[in-house]
N, C-alpha and C positions, 0 to 999 in steps of 0.2 A: 220749092215753093217760095214765092215772093210776096211779102206782106208790106202794107202801108198802114200805119196806126196813126190815129188822130185824136188828140185830147179834146175835151169840151171847154165850155166857157169858164174862165178863171183858173184853168189848169195849165200844165205845160208838159213837155215831152219826158220829163224826169219820172212821171208816173208810170211809164212803160218799162221801167227797169226789170221787173219780174218777167214780163213777156220777152224782153230782149235776151235775158239769160236762157229762157226756154228755147228761143229760136236758135241761139248759138249752139245749144246742145244738140239740136236736130239738123243743123246745117241749113237752116232757112235764112233767107235774106230779109231783114227787117229795116224799114225806114220809118222814122217817127216825125210826123209833121210838127211844126212849132209856130204858134201865132206871135210869140214875142211879147207877151203881156208883161213879163218881168225882166230878169236879167239876161235871158237867153235870146240870141238873134233869131228872127223869123226864118223858117225853112219851109218852102213849098215843095212837097214831095211829088215825084213823077215815077212812072214805071221804068225800070232799067230795060234796055234792049235785050232781046233774047239772043243767046249764043247761036250763031248760024250752024255751028258744028254739033249742037245738041240734038238728041233724037227727037225731042219735042220741046215746045216752048214752055216757059215756067207757068205754073198755076198761080194766078194773081188773087190775093185776098186783101180785103179792106177790113180792118178792125177799128171801130170808132166808138167813143163813149159820149153819151148825152148829145150835145150839139155838134159833136165831131163830124158826122157825115155832111152836115151843112157847111163845114169849113173846108171841105175838099172840092177840087175842081170837077166839073162834069167829065173832063177828059180822063181823070183818074177813075171816077166811079163807073163810067160806062164800059171800061175794059176789065172790070173785076169779074172773076169767075165765082167768087164767094164773098159774102159780106157778113160780118158779125157786128151786131148792134147791141151795145151794152147800155141798158137803162136809157134808151133813146126815144125818139118821137118823130112824127112828121109835122104835125101842128102842135106847137107848144102851149098856146093859150086856148083852152076849150071854150065852147060857146056858153052863153048864159051867165048867171050870177058869179059862179066861181071864176070864170074868165075875166070878168070885170075887176074882181078883187086881185087877181094875179097881175093884170095889166097895171093896176095902181101900184102894186109892189115893185114892178119893174121900173116904173117912172120914178119912184122914190130912190131906188138903187142908182139909177142914172144921175139923179141930182147929187147924191152923196159922192159919186165918183169924181165930181168936179171940185170937191172941197177937201178939207183936212181929214174928214172921216172916211176917206176912200179905203185905206188899209183895214180899218176896223170893220167896215161893211163887208169886205171880201172875207175876212176871217169869220164873221158871223154866217155868211152864206156857206162857206166851206164846212163849218161846224154842222150846219143843217144838212148839207150834202153827205157828211160822214155818218150822221145819226142813223141808227142807234149805236153805232160804234164810236169809240173814243176818237175825237179829232186828232189826237196825238199820233194816231196810226197813219195819218195822211203823209204822203211824201212831200218833200220841200217843193214849193211852187211860188208863183208870183206874190202871194200874200206874205211870204217869209222875208222878202227884201224890200228895198225902197222902190216905190212905184215912180216911174218916169212919166213925163208928159206924153211921150209916144205910147207908153204902155197903157196909160189911162185912155188915150184916144182910141186905141185898138179895142180895149174893153168896152168903151162906150158904143163904138160902132157895131161891135158884135152883139152887145146887149140889145140894141135896137133891132138888129137882124133877127135875133132870137124871138123877140116879141112879134115879128112879122111872118114867122114860118107858118105856112098853112098846109103843106104837103111834103112829100118826099123831095129831097134835093134834086136839082137838075142833073140828068145823066144817070140816075139810079138804075142799076141793071136788073130789071124785073125778072129776067130769065136766069139770074144767078142763083146759086144756093144761098140761103139766108138763115142765120141763126139769130133769134131774138132772145136776149138775156134780160129778164124783167126782175126788178127789185121789188119784193113784196112789201117793204116798208119805206118806199121811196117818198121823201118829203119835198122833192124838187119837181119831179114830173107827175102831173095829175093822173089818177087812174084812167080818166077818160082819154087822155093822150096816149097812154100805153095801149088801151083797148083799140083805139083808132088806128094805131100803127099796125097792130096785129091784123086788123080787118083789111088794111090796105095791102098786106102781104100774106094772103091766105096760104101760099105755098111754103111759108117759112116754118122752120122748126122752132119750137118755143121752149125756153127753160126759165121757170119762175123760181127764184130763190126766196123762200118765205123768210121774213124777218130781216132781209138784207136792205141796207140803205142805198142811197143813190150811187155812192162811190164803191159799193160792193166790197167794202172792207171786211176782212175776216171771214170770207166765204170761199167756197170751192169753185168760184167762177173760172179762174184761169185753168186748172186742170180739166174742167169740163169742156171749155172752149178748145183746148189743145186736143182732147180726145175726139171732139167733133171734127176738127180739121184733119186729123190723122185718118179718120174713117171716110173722108170724102173720096179718096182714090180707090 
């Protein structure tokens, strides 16, 4: 099995350490995409070529959190045999009054990114993403170090793209097996966006974790995802 994992906005590849350990134990090949918001260099993942001597080609799986699937190329997505979406969405900003409020919040975040309050804004956002869990459980990420001009620029560009998402990302493999892991107490993704994603993927398996925050901290999400992947064959 060959996996590509992609973090969401304001995260980085260090958050996949538990998945990496699980893949190593199973002999699965894992690549972690990296946007380079903080101190890590950007890494654009792509599928490794299949071994011509193998009896069959590797089974390709995308695992993405939140905005993660929108940060992957269409070439990666369209070749996936299975996709796991963790607290994700197609359209981030819902229609109507709530959508207008959320769009204003994104505009305020974008403005703060340009000034001295950028790190504090990121920490506030991540605390909300962690809730109701203790934000101290979050892995180290861009908010834990000094933000560079390049990092701020990437965060700003992706924040704008986040606000403009209206559907599944280009190349999404609608014939692939899909698992939607929904956070029951998500304070980042609106319930309307969660329901809209499920409606756009009626063939998907769904797993709702009651009481879980956007980052799924302190939940059984990982063992449940691993069990789902192991049962695909």
